[in-house]
N, CA, C and O atoms as a Maestro MAE file, in Angstrom:
{
 s_m_m2io_version
 :::
 2.0.0
}

f_m_ct {
 s_m_title
 :::
 protein
 m_atom[304] {
  # First column is atom index #
  i_m_mmod_type
  r_m_x_coord
  r_m_y_coord
  r_m_z_coord
  i_m_residue_number
  s_m_chain_name
  s_m_pdb_residue_name
  s_m_pdb_atom_name
  i_m_atomic_number
  :::
  1 25 -5.530 -8.217 33.858 1 A "UNK " " N  " 7
  2 3 -6.667 -7.715 35.065 1 A "UNK " " CA " 6
  3 2 -7.393 -6.493 34.560 1 A "UNK " " C  " 6
  4 15 -8.612 -6.444 34.721 1 A "UNK " " O  " 8
  5 25 -6.789 -5.548 33.991 2 A "UNK " " N  " 7
  6 3 -7.285 -4.173 33.431 2 A "UNK " " CA " 6
  7 2 -8.103 -4.424 32.009 2 A "UNK " " C  " 6
  8 15 -9.062 -3.760 31.617 2 A "UNK " " O  " 8
  9 25 -7.577 -5.383 31.433 3 A "UNK " " N  " 7
  10 3 -7.935 -5.548 30.177 3 A "UNK " " CA " 6
  11 2 -9.319 -5.548 30.008 3 A "UNK " " C  " 6
  12 15 -9.842 -4.730 29.250 3 A "UNK " " O  " 8
  13 25 -10.096 -6.525 30.741 4 A "UNK " " N  " 7
  14 3 -11.489 -6.569 30.635 4 A "UNK " " CA " 6
  15 2 -12.357 -5.579 31.141 4 A "UNK " " C  " 6
  16 15 -13.559 -5.728 30.922 4 A "UNK " " O  " 8
  17 25 -11.994 -4.658 31.738 5 A "UNK " " N  " 7
  18 3 -12.528 -3.584 32.103 5 A "UNK " " CA " 6
  19 2 -12.603 -2.597 30.825 5 A "UNK " " C  " 6
  20 15 -13.569 -1.838 30.749 5 A "UNK " " O  " 8
  21 25 -11.828 -2.587 30.041 6 A "UNK " " N  " 7
  22 3 -11.890 -1.720 28.986 6 A "UNK " " CA " 6
  23 2 -12.106 -2.334 27.524 6 A "UNK " " C  " 6
  24 15 -12.641 -1.603 26.690 6 A "UNK " " O  " 8
  25 25 -11.723 -3.632 27.159 7 A "UNK " " N  " 7
  26 3 -11.998 -4.383 25.821 7 A "UNK " " CA " 6
  27 2 -13.504 -5.108 26.074 7 A "UNK " " C  " 6
  28 15 -14.008 -5.323 27.177 7 A "UNK " " O  " 8
  29 25 -14.044 -5.404 24.850 8 A "UNK " " N  " 7
  30 3 -15.063 -6.184 24.916 8 A "UNK " " CA " 6
  31 2 -14.936 -7.622 25.182 8 A "UNK " " C  " 6
  32 15 -13.960 -8.140 24.638 8 A "UNK " " O  " 8
  33 25 -15.755 -8.471 25.954 9 A "UNK " " N  " 7
  34 3 -15.506 -9.897 26.251 9 A "UNK " " CA " 6
  35 2 -15.356 -10.674 25.015 9 A "UNK " " C  " 6
  36 15 -15.802 -10.327 23.921 9 A "UNK " " O  " 8
  37 25 -14.669 -11.798 25.274 10 A "UNK " " N  " 7
  38 3 -14.492 -12.754 24.089 10 A "UNK " " CA " 6
  39 2 -15.770 -13.385 23.629 10 A "UNK " " C  " 6
  40 15 -16.651 -13.620 24.455 10 A "UNK " " O  " 8
  41 25 -15.932 -13.689 22.300 11 A "UNK " " N  " 7
  42 3 -17.016 -14.256 21.677 11 A "UNK " " CA " 6
  43 2 -16.588 -15.531 21.168 11 A "UNK " " C  " 6
  44 15 -15.472 -16.017 21.353 11 A "UNK " " O  " 8
  45 25 -17.611 -16.093 20.463 12 A "UNK " " N  " 7
  46 3 -17.211 -17.344 19.412 12 A "UNK " " CA " 6
  47 2 -16.621 -16.741 18.162 12 A "UNK " " C  " 6
  48 15 -16.834 -15.637 17.660 12 A "UNK " " O  " 8
  49 25 -15.767 -17.801 17.747 13 A "UNK " " N  " 7
  50 3 -15.233 -17.429 16.495 13 A "UNK " " CA " 6
  51 2 -16.056 -17.013 15.190 13 A "UNK " " C  " 6
  52 15 -17.172 -17.496 15.000 13 A "UNK " " O  " 8
  53 25 -15.565 -16.238 14.423 14 A "UNK " " N  " 7
  54 3 -16.327 -15.611 13.368 14 A "UNK " " CA " 6
  55 2 -16.170 -16.509 11.960 14 A "UNK " " C  " 6
  56 15 -15.243 -17.308 11.824 14 A "UNK " " O  " 8
  57 25 -16.839 -16.360 11.283 15 A "UNK " " N  " 7
  58 3 -16.828 -17.233 10.042 15 A "UNK " " CA " 6
  59 2 -15.755 -16.257 8.967 15 A "UNK " " C  " 6
  60 15 -15.032 -16.679 8.065 15 A "UNK " " O  " 8
  61 25 -15.924 -15.047 9.362 16 A "UNK " " N  " 7
  62 3 -14.881 -13.920 8.447 16 A "UNK " " CA " 6
  63 2 -14.202 -13.059 9.603 16 A "UNK " " C  " 6
  64 15 -14.766 -12.711 10.640 16 A "UNK " " O  " 8
  65 25 -12.887 -12.779 9.236 17 A "UNK " " N  " 7
  66 3 -12.267 -12.069 10.190 17 A "UNK " " CA " 6
  67 2 -12.696 -10.511 10.046 17 A "UNK " " C  " 6
  68 15 -12.780 -10.010 8.925 17 A "UNK " " O  " 8
  69 25 -12.918 -9.892 11.020 18 A "UNK " " N  " 7
  70 3 -13.032 -8.332 11.247 18 A "UNK " " CA " 6
  71 2 -12.135 -7.586 10.535 18 A "UNK " " C  " 6
  72 15 -10.952 -7.885 10.691 18 A "UNK " " O  " 8
  73 25 -12.416 -6.646 9.755 19 A "UNK " " N  " 7
  74 3 -11.417 -5.610 9.194 19 A "UNK " " CA " 6
  75 2 -11.175 -4.554 10.184 19 A "UNK " " C  " 6
  76 15 -12.132 -3.934 10.645 19 A "UNK " " O  " 8
  77 25 -10.023 -4.312 10.533 20 A "UNK " " N  " 7
  78 3 -9.674 -3.401 11.465 20 A "UNK " " CA " 6
  79 2 -10.151 -1.870 11.092 20 A "UNK " " C  " 6
  80 15 -9.453 -1.214 10.318 20 A "UNK " " O  " 8
  81 25 -11.055 -1.451 11.515 21 A "UNK " " N  " 7
  82 3 -11.808 -0.216 11.385 21 A "UNK " " CA " 6
  83 2 -11.018 1.070 12.162 21 A "UNK " " C  " 6
  84 15 -10.242 0.699 13.042 21 A "UNK " " O  " 8
  85 25 -11.093 2.176 12.002 22 A "UNK " " N  " 7
  86 3 -10.539 3.213 12.665 22 A "UNK " " CA " 6
  87 2 -11.026 3.079 14.378 22 A "UNK " " C  " 6
  88 15 -10.347 3.223 15.395 22 A "UNK " " O  " 8
  89 25 -12.002 2.854 14.261 23 A "UNK " " N  " 7
  90 3 -12.744 3.132 15.708 23 A "UNK " " CA " 6
  91 2 -12.451 1.821 16.601 23 A "UNK " " C  " 6
  92 15 -12.389 1.836 17.830 23 A "UNK " " O  " 8
  93 25 -12.282 0.703 15.799 24 A "UNK " " N  " 7
  94 3 -11.559 -0.496 16.597 24 A "UNK " " CA " 6
  95 2 -10.187 -0.307 16.908 24 A "UNK " " C  " 6
  96 15 -9.805 -0.693 18.012 24 A "UNK " " O  " 8
  97 25 -9.277 0.287 16.025 25 A "UNK " " N  " 7
  98 3 -7.992 0.453 16.530 25 A "UNK " " CA " 6
  99 2 -7.545 1.252 17.365 25 A "UNK " " C  " 6
  100 15 -6.517 1.171 18.036 25 A "UNK " " O  " 8
  101 25 -8.609 2.328 17.318 26 A "UNK " " N  " 7
  102 3 -8.715 3.468 18.406 26 A "UNK " " CA " 6
  103 2 -8.933 2.985 19.973 26 A "UNK " " C  " 6
  104 15 -8.359 3.350 20.999 26 A "UNK " " O  " 8
  105 25 -9.882 2.118 19.779 27 A "UNK " " N  " 7
  106 3 -10.392 1.357 21.420 27 A "UNK " " CA " 6
  107 2 -9.192 0.640 21.509 27 A "UNK " " C  " 6
  108 15 -8.602 1.015 22.523 27 A "UNK " " O  " 8
  109 25 -8.503 -0.305 20.851 28 A "UNK " " N  " 7
  110 3 -7.493 -1.285 21.172 28 A "UNK " " CA " 6
  111 2 -6.444 -0.089 21.735 28 A "UNK " " C  " 6
  112 15 -6.033 -0.201 22.891 28 A "UNK " " O  " 8
  113 25 -6.133 0.736 21.143 29 A "UNK " " N  " 7
  114 3 -4.834 1.613 21.484 29 A "UNK " " CA " 6
  115 2 -5.186 2.316 22.865 29 A "UNK " " C  " 6
  116 15 -4.385 2.457 23.789 29 A "UNK " " O  " 8
  117 25 -6.310 2.671 22.860 30 A "UNK " " N  " 7
  118 3 -6.980 3.234 24.224 30 A "UNK " " CA " 6
  119 2 -6.479 2.189 25.296 30 A "UNK " " C  " 6
  120 15 -5.692 2.456 26.205 30 A "UNK " " O  " 8
  121 25 -7.131 0.793 25.019 31 A "UNK " " N  " 7
  122 3 -6.870 -0.168 26.070 31 A "UNK " " CA " 6
  123 2 -5.499 -0.550 26.377 31 A "UNK " " C  " 6
  124 15 -5.178 -0.976 27.487 31 A "UNK " " O  " 8
  125 25 -4.752 -0.417 25.488 32 A "UNK " " N  " 7
  126 3 -3.066 -0.766 25.634 32 A "UNK " " CA " 6
  127 2 -2.523 0.419 26.490 32 A "UNK " " C  " 6
  128 15 -1.717 0.159 27.384 32 A "UNK " " O  " 8
  129 25 -2.922 1.725 26.265 33 A "UNK " " N  " 7
  130 3 -2.472 2.717 26.677 33 A "UNK " " CA " 6
  131 2 -2.785 2.817 28.397 33 A "UNK " " C  " 6
  132 15 -2.001 3.288 29.220 33 A "UNK " " O  " 8
  133 25 -4.047 2.283 28.664 34 A "UNK " " N  " 7
  134 3 -4.454 2.293 29.915 34 A "UNK " " CA " 6
  135 2 -3.872 1.131 30.781 34 A "UNK " " C  " 6
  136 15 -3.910 1.146 32.012 34 A "UNK " " O  " 8
  137 25 -3.305 0.073 30.000 35 A "UNK " " N  " 7
  138 3 -2.643 -1.118 30.653 35 A "UNK " " CA " 6
  139 2 -1.267 -0.599 31.103 35 A "UNK " " C  " 6
  140 15 -0.694 -0.841 32.165 35 A "UNK " " O  " 8
  141 25 -0.937 0.012 30.281 36 A "UNK " " N  " 7
  142 3 0.593 0.583 30.211 36 A "UNK " " CA " 6
  143 2 0.800 1.472 31.178 36 A "UNK " " C  " 6
  144 15 1.905 1.488 31.720 36 A "UNK " " O  " 8
  145 25 -0.197 2.362 31.573 37 A "UNK " " N  " 7
  146 3 -0.011 3.299 32.506 37 A "UNK " " CA " 6
  147 2 -0.420 2.589 33.761 37 A "UNK " " C  " 6
  148 15 0.262 2.810 34.761 37 A "UNK " " O  " 8
  149 25 -1.349 1.840 33.843 38 A "UNK " " N  " 7
  150 3 -1.777 1.401 35.284 38 A "UNK " " CA " 6
  151 2 -0.642 0.115 35.805 38 A "UNK " " C  " 6
  152 15 -0.482 -0.133 37.000 38 A "UNK " " O  " 8
  153 25 -0.099 -0.436 34.987 39 A "UNK " " N  " 7
  154 3 0.643 -1.757 35.052 39 A "UNK " " CA " 6
  155 2 1.504 -1.511 36.501 39 A "UNK " " C  " 6
  156 15 1.421 -2.217 37.506 39 A "UNK " " O  " 8
  157 25 2.219 -0.499 36.346 40 A "UNK " " N  " 7
  158 3 3.259 -0.216 37.524 40 A "UNK " " CA " 6
  159 2 2.677 0.033 38.817 40 A "UNK " " C  " 6
  160 15 3.482 -0.057 39.745 40 A "UNK " " O  " 8
  161 25 1.382 0.348 39.150 41 A "UNK " " N  " 7
  162 3 0.850 0.511 40.127 41 A "UNK " " CA " 6
  163 2 0.453 -0.841 40.835 41 A "UNK " " C  " 6
  164 15 -0.069 -0.847 41.950 41 A "UNK " " O  " 8
  165 25 0.741 -2.030 40.093 42 A "UNK " " N  " 7
  166 3 0.105 -3.211 40.621 42 A "UNK " " CA " 6
  167 2 1.758 -3.811 41.467 42 A "UNK " " C  " 6
  168 15 1.681 -4.906 42.024 42 A "UNK " " O  " 8
  169 25 2.929 -3.180 41.506 43 A "UNK " " N  " 7
  170 3 3.875 -3.523 42.250 43 A "UNK " " CA " 6
  171 2 4.091 -2.522 43.749 43 A "UNK " " C  " 6
  172 15 5.118 -2.545 44.426 43 A "UNK " " O  " 8
  173 25 3.216 -1.915 43.963 44 A "UNK " " N  " 7
  174 3 3.337 -1.146 45.131 44 A "UNK " " CA " 6
  175 2 3.569 -2.086 46.483 44 A "UNK " " C  " 6
  176 15 4.335 -1.811 47.406 44 A "UNK " " O  " 8
  177 25 2.790 -3.168 46.383 45 A "UNK " " N  " 7
  178 3 2.765 -3.951 47.477 45 A "UNK " " CA " 6
  179 2 3.778 -5.221 47.404 45 A "UNK " " C  " 6
  180 15 3.629 -6.194 48.142 45 A "UNK " " O  " 8
  181 25 4.805 -5.122 46.462 46 A "UNK " " N  " 7
  182 3 5.791 -6.025 46.192 46 A "UNK " " CA " 6
  183 2 6.604 -6.518 47.342 46 A "UNK " " C  " 6
  184 15 7.426 -5.713 47.782 46 A "UNK " " O  " 8
  185 25 6.534 -7.627 47.882 47 A "UNK " " N  " 7
  186 3 7.368 -7.909 48.957 47 A "UNK " " CA " 6
  187 2 8.381 -9.091 48.407 47 A "UNK " " C  " 6
  188 15 8.029 -9.789 47.457 47 A "UNK " " O  " 8
  189 25 9.578 -9.267 49.014 48 A "UNK " " N  " 7
  190 3 10.453 -10.446 48.644 48 A "UNK " " CA " 6
  191 2 9.774 -11.688 49.435 48 A "UNK " " C  " 6
  192 15 9.178 -11.723 50.512 48 A "UNK " " O  " 8
  193 25 10.129 -12.810 48.381 49 A "UNK " " N  " 7
  194 3 9.789 -14.346 48.916 49 A "UNK " " CA " 6
  195 2 10.449 -14.718 49.804 49 A "UNK " " C  " 6
  196 15 11.667 -14.549 49.862 49 A "UNK " " O  " 8
  197 25 9.721 -15.328 50.708 50 A "UNK " " N  " 7
  198 3 10.476 -16.069 52.236 50 A "UNK " " CA " 6
  199 2 10.920 -17.311 51.755 50 A "UNK " " C  " 6
  200 15 9.954 -17.857 51.222 50 A "UNK " " O  " 8
  201 25 11.847 -17.965 51.694 51 A "UNK " " N  " 7
  202 3 12.232 -19.274 51.566 51 A "UNK " " CA " 6
  203 2 12.816 -19.959 52.882 51 A "UNK " " C  " 6
  204 15 13.855 -19.562 53.409 51 A "UNK " " O  " 8
  205 25 12.230 -20.778 53.255 52 A "UNK " " N  " 7
  206 3 12.462 -21.544 54.434 52 A "UNK " " CA " 6
  207 2 13.050 -23.147 53.948 52 A "UNK " " C  " 6
  208 15 12.398 -23.700 53.063 52 A "UNK " " O  " 8
  209 25 14.119 -23.794 54.449 53 A "UNK " " N  " 7
  210 3 14.509 -24.914 54.289 53 A "UNK " " CA " 6
  211 2 14.207 -25.676 55.345 53 A "UNK " " C  " 6
  212 15 14.575 -25.307 56.460 53 A "UNK " " O  " 8
  213 25 13.536 -26.788 55.189 54 A "UNK " " N  " 7
  214 3 13.345 -27.839 56.347 54 A "UNK " " CA " 6
  215 2 13.805 -29.114 56.222 54 A "UNK " " C  " 6
  216 15 13.388 -29.710 55.229 54 A "UNK " " O  " 8
  217 25 14.535 -29.695 56.935 55 A "UNK " " N  " 7
  218 3 14.926 -30.890 56.470 55 A "UNK " " CA " 6
  219 2 14.269 -32.167 57.492 55 A "UNK " " C  " 6
  220 15 14.393 -32.338 58.705 55 A "UNK " " O  " 8
  221 25 13.590 -32.898 56.539 56 A "UNK " " N  " 7
  222 3 12.627 -33.991 57.331 56 A "UNK " " CA " 6
  223 2 13.401 -35.259 56.869 56 A "UNK " " C  " 6
  224 15 13.902 -35.533 55.779 56 A "UNK " " O  " 8
  225 25 13.328 -36.109 58.317 57 A "UNK " " N  " 7
  226 3 14.078 -37.395 58.135 57 A "UNK " " CA " 6
  227 2 12.724 -38.338 58.420 57 A "UNK " " C  " 6
  228 15 11.914 -38.142 59.325 57 A "UNK " " O  " 8
  229 25 12.678 -39.415 57.420 58 A "UNK " " N  " 7
  230 3 11.586 -40.355 57.502 58 A "UNK " " CA " 6
  231 2 12.272 -41.657 57.598 58 A "UNK " " C  " 6
  232 15 13.167 -42.027 56.838 58 A "UNK " " O  " 8
  233 25 11.816 -42.281 58.524 59 A "UNK " " N  " 7
  234 3 12.204 -43.600 59.074 59 A "UNK " " CA " 6
  235 2 11.721 -44.638 57.879 59 A "UNK " " C  " 6
  236 15 10.624 -44.509 57.336 59 A "UNK " " O  " 8
  237 25 12.682 -45.705 57.522 60 A "UNK " " N  " 7
  238 3 12.558 -46.717 56.454 60 A "UNK " " CA " 6
  239 2 12.105 -46.305 55.056 60 A "UNK " " C  " 6
  240 15 11.501 -47.068 54.303 60 A "UNK " " O  " 8
  241 25 12.429 -45.080 54.769 61 A "UNK " " N  " 7
  242 3 12.219 -44.388 53.501 61 A "UNK " " CA " 6
  243 2 13.473 -45.093 52.395 61 A "UNK " " C  " 6
  244 15 14.692 -45.037 52.564 61 A "UNK " " O  " 8
  245 25 12.830 -45.657 51.410 62 A "UNK " " N  " 7
  246 3 13.617 -46.334 50.383 62 A "UNK " " CA " 6
  247 2 14.663 -45.510 49.778 62 A "UNK " " C  " 6
  248 15 14.344 -44.375 49.425 62 A "UNK " " O  " 8
  249 25 15.981 -45.950 49.588 63 A "UNK " " N  " 7
  250 3 17.153 -45.175 49.032 63 A "UNK " " CA " 6
  251 2 16.913 -44.659 47.752 63 A "UNK " " C  " 6
  252 15 17.655 -43.806 47.265 63 A "UNK " " O  " 8
  253 25 15.794 -45.174 47.087 64 A "UNK " " N  " 7
  254 3 15.529 -44.424 45.824 64 A "UNK " " CA " 6
  255 2 14.937 -43.017 45.827 64 A "UNK " " C  " 6
  256 15 14.822 -42.260 44.863 64 A "UNK " " O  " 8
  257 25 14.560 -42.800 47.178 65 A "UNK " " N  " 7
  258 3 14.188 -41.428 47.266 65 A "UNK " " CA " 6
  259 2 15.075 -40.480 48.171 65 A "UNK " " C  " 6
  260 15 14.632 -39.476 48.729 65 A "UNK " " O  " 8
  261 25 16.478 -40.956 48.254 66 A "UNK " " N  " 7
  262 3 17.454 -39.839 48.707 66 A "UNK " " CA " 6
  263 2 17.797 -39.048 47.971 66 A "UNK " " C  " 6
  264 15 18.200 -39.291 46.834 66 A "UNK " " O  " 8
  265 25 17.693 -37.829 48.536 67 A "UNK " " N  " 7
  266 3 18.192 -36.604 47.709 67 A "UNK " " CA " 6
  267 2 16.818 -35.821 47.139 67 A "UNK " " C  " 6
  268 15 16.840 -34.742 46.547 67 A "UNK " " O  " 8
  269 25 15.679 -36.569 47.435 68 A "UNK " " N  " 7
  270 3 14.640 -35.938 46.474 68 A "UNK " " CA " 6
  271 2 14.256 -34.401 47.346 68 A "UNK " " C  " 6
  272 15 14.742 -34.270 48.470 68 A "UNK " " O  " 8
  273 25 13.592 -33.552 46.911 69 A "UNK " " N  " 7
  274 3 13.202 -32.207 47.216 69 A "UNK " " CA " 6
  275 2 11.775 -31.948 46.881 69 A "UNK " " C  " 6
  276 15 11.380 -32.106 45.726 69 A "UNK " " O  " 8
  277 25 10.906 -31.519 47.933 70 A "UNK " " N  " 7
  278 3 9.717 -31.261 47.820 70 A "UNK " " CA " 6
  279 2 9.490 -29.697 47.952 70 A "UNK " " C  " 6
  280 15 9.940 -29.108 48.934 70 A "UNK " " O  " 8
  281 25 8.836 -29.069 47.025 71 A "UNK " " N  " 7
  282 3 8.536 -27.510 47.187 71 A "UNK " " CA " 6
  283 2 7.123 -27.327 47.481 71 A "UNK " " C  " 6
  284 15 6.290 -28.038 46.918 71 A "UNK " " O  " 8
  285 25 6.706 -26.219 48.517 72 A "UNK " " N  " 7
  286 3 5.699 -26.379 48.760 72 A "UNK " " CA " 6
  287 2 5.263 -24.468 48.926 72 A "UNK " " C  " 6
  288 15 5.744 -23.743 49.796 72 A "UNK " " O  " 8
  289 25 4.414 -24.085 48.010 73 A "UNK " " N  " 7
  290 3 4.123 -22.634 47.808 73 A "UNK " " CA " 6
  291 2 2.898 -22.392 48.626 73 A "UNK " " C  " 6
  292 15 2.001 -23.234 48.605 73 A "UNK " " O  " 8
  293 25 2.785 -21.265 49.376 74 A "UNK " " N  " 7
  294 3 1.408 -21.022 50.070 74 A "UNK " " CA " 6
  295 2 1.466 -19.279 50.095 74 A "UNK " " C  " 6
  296 15 2.489 -18.602 50.200 74 A "UNK " " O  " 8
  297 25 0.154 -18.816 49.974 75 A "UNK " " N  " 7
  298 3 -0.131 -17.368 50.083 75 A "UNK " " CA " 6
  299 2 0.504 -16.870 49.270 75 A "UNK " " C  " 6
  300 15 1.301 -16.081 49.778 75 A "UNK " " O  " 8
  301 25 0.609 -16.951 47.619 76 A "UNK " " N  " 7
  302 3 1.050 -16.203 46.701 76 A "UNK " " CA " 6
  303 2 0.146 -15.164 46.720 76 A "UNK " " C  " 6
  304 15 0.270 -14.225 45.934 76 A "UNK " " O  " 8
  :::
 }
 m_bond[303] {
  # First column is bond index #
  i_m_from
  i_m_to
  i_m_order
  :::
  1 1 2 1
  2 2 3 1
  3 3 4 2
  4 3 5 1
  5 5 6 1
  6 6 7 1
  7 7 8 2
  8 7 9 1
  9 9 10 1
  10 10 11 1
  11 11 12 2
  12 11 13 1
  13 13 14 1
  14 14 15 1
  15 15 16 2
  16 15 17 1
  17 17 18 1
  18 18 19 1
  19 19 20 2
  20 19 21 1
  21 21 22 1
  22 22 23 1
  23 23 24 2
  24 23 25 1
  25 25 26 1
  26 26 27 1
  27 27 28 2
  28 27 29 1
  29 29 30 1
  30 30 31 1
  31 31 32 2
  32 31 33 1
  33 33 34 1
  34 34 35 1
  35 35 36 2
  36 35 37 1
  37 37 38 1
  38 38 39 1
  39 39 40 2
  40 39 41 1
  41 41 42 1
  42 42 43 1
  43 43 44 2
  44 43 45 1
  45 45 46 1
  46 46 47 1
  47 47 48 2
  48 47 49 1
  49 49 50 1
  50 50 51 1
  51 51 52 2
  52 51 53 1
  53 53 54 1
  54 54 55 1
  55 55 56 2
  56 55 57 1
  57 57 58 1
  58 58 59 1
  59 59 60 2
  60 59 61 1
  61 61 62 1
  62 62 63 1
  63 63 64 2
  64 63 65 1
  65 65 66 1
  66 66 67 1
  67 67 68 2
  68 67 69 1
  69 69 70 1
  70 70 71 1
  71 71 72 2
  72 71 73 1
  73 73 74 1
  74 74 75 1
  75 75 76 2
  76 75 77 1
  77 77 78 1
  78 78 79 1
  79 79 80 2
  80 79 81 1
  81 81 82 1
  82 82 83 1
  83 83 84 2
  84 83 85 1
  85 85 86 1
  86 86 87 1
  87 87 88 2
  88 87 89 1
  89 89 90 1
  90 90 91 1
  91 91 92 2
  92 91 93 1
  93 93 94 1
  94 94 95 1
  95 95 96 2
  96 95 97 1
  97 97 98 1
  98 98 99 1
  99 99 100 2
  100 99 101 1
  101 101 102 1
  102 102 103 1
  103 103 104 2
  104 103 105 1
  105 105 106 1
  106 106 107 1
  107 107 108 2
  108 107 109 1
  109 109 110 1
  110 110 111 1
  111 111 112 2
  112 111 113 1
  113 113 114 1
  114 114 115 1
  115 115 116 2
  116 115 117 1
  117 117 118 1
  118 118 119 1
  119 119 120 2
  120 119 121 1
  121 121 122 1
  122 122 123 1
  123 123 124 2
  124 123 125 1
  125 125 126 1
  126 126 127 1
  127 127 128 2
  128 127 129 1
  129 129 130 1
  130 130 131 1
  131 131 132 2
  132 131 133 1
  133 133 134 1
  134 134 135 1
  135 135 136 2
  136 135 137 1
  137 137 138 1
  138 138 139 1
  139 139 140 2
  140 139 141 1
  141 141 142 1
  142 142 143 1
  143 143 144 2
  144 143 145 1
  145 145 146 1
  146 146 147 1
  147 147 148 2
  148 147 149 1
  149 149 150 1
  150 150 151 1
  151 151 152 2
  152 151 153 1
  153 153 154 1
  154 154 155 1
  155 155 156 2
  156 155 157 1
  157 157 158 1
  158 158 159 1
  159 159 160 2
  160 159 161 1
  161 161 162 1
  162 162 163 1
  163 163 164 2
  164 163 165 1
  165 165 166 1
  166 166 167 1
  167 167 168 2
  168 167 169 1
  169 169 170 1
  170 170 171 1
  171 171 172 2
  172 171 173 1
  173 173 174 1
  174 174 175 1
  175 175 176 2
  176 175 177 1
  177 177 178 1
  178 178 179 1
  179 179 180 2
  180 179 181 1
  181 181 182 1
  182 182 183 1
  183 183 184 2
  184 183 185 1
  185 185 186 1
  186 186 187 1
  187 187 188 2
  188 187 189 1
  189 189 190 1
  190 190 191 1
  191 191 192 2
  192 191 193 1
  193 193 194 1
  194 194 195 1
  195 195 196 2
  196 195 197 1
  197 197 198 1
  198 198 199 1
  199 199 200 2
  200 199 201 1
  201 201 202 1
  202 202 203 1
  203 203 204 2
  204 203 205 1
  205 205 206 1
  206 206 207 1
  207 207 208 2
  208 207 209 1
  209 209 210 1
  210 210 211 1
  211 211 212 2
  212 211 213 1
  213 213 214 1
  214 214 215 1
  215 215 216 2
  216 215 217 1
  217 217 218 1
  218 218 219 1
  219 219 220 2
  220 219 221 1
  221 221 222 1
  222 222 223 1
  223 223 224 2
  224 223 225 1
  225 225 226 1
  226 226 227 1
  227 227 228 2
  228 227 229 1
  229 229 230 1
  230 230 231 1
  231 231 232 2
  232 231 233 1
  233 233 234 1
  234 234 235 1
  235 235 236 2
  236 235 237 1
  237 237 238 1
  238 238 239 1
  239 239 240 2
  240 239 241 1
  241 241 242 1
  242 242 243 1
  243 243 244 2
  244 243 245 1
  245 245 246 1
  246 246 247 1
  247 247 248 2
  248 247 249 1
  249 249 250 1
  250 250 251 1
  251 251 252 2
  252 251 253 1
  253 253 254 1
  254 254 255 1
  255 255 256 2
  256 255 257 1
  257 257 258 1
  258 258 259 1
  259 259 260 2
  260 259 261 1
  261 261 262 1
  262 262 263 1
  263 263 264 2
  264 263 265 1
  265 265 266 1
  266 266 267 1
  267 267 268 2
  268 267 269 1
  269 269 270 1
  270 270 271 1
  271 271 272 2
  272 271 273 1
  273 273 274 1
  274 274 275 1
  275 275 276 2
  276 275 277 1
  277 277 278 1
  278 278 279 1
  279 279 280 2
  280 279 281 1
  281 281 282 1
  282 282 283 1
  283 283 284 2
  284 283 285 1
  285 285 286 1
  286 286 287 1
  287 287 288 2
  288 287 289 1
  289 289 290 1
  290 290 291 1
  291 291 292 2
  292 291 293 1
  293 293 294 1
  294 294 295 1
  295 295 296 2
  296 295 297 1
  297 297 298 1
  298 298 299 1
  299 299 300 2
  300 299 301 1
  301 301 302 1
  302 302 303 1
  303 303 304 2
  :::
 }
}
């Protein structure tokens, strides 16, 4: 999430690899540092996941489906 704010956008593949000069290494290090410092702030609103179990009975359901479970995730 923070990486695109600091690093340049992705481009098409190059015919020759870039040689990591000092400026490029410094910019990458700065981006990594910003992400490392800012990452813990993403957990301020962390809440426990609510799990509800609902048993649904369906008439005339074939025996092959006995014991099947369906998971439904919402509002992540």
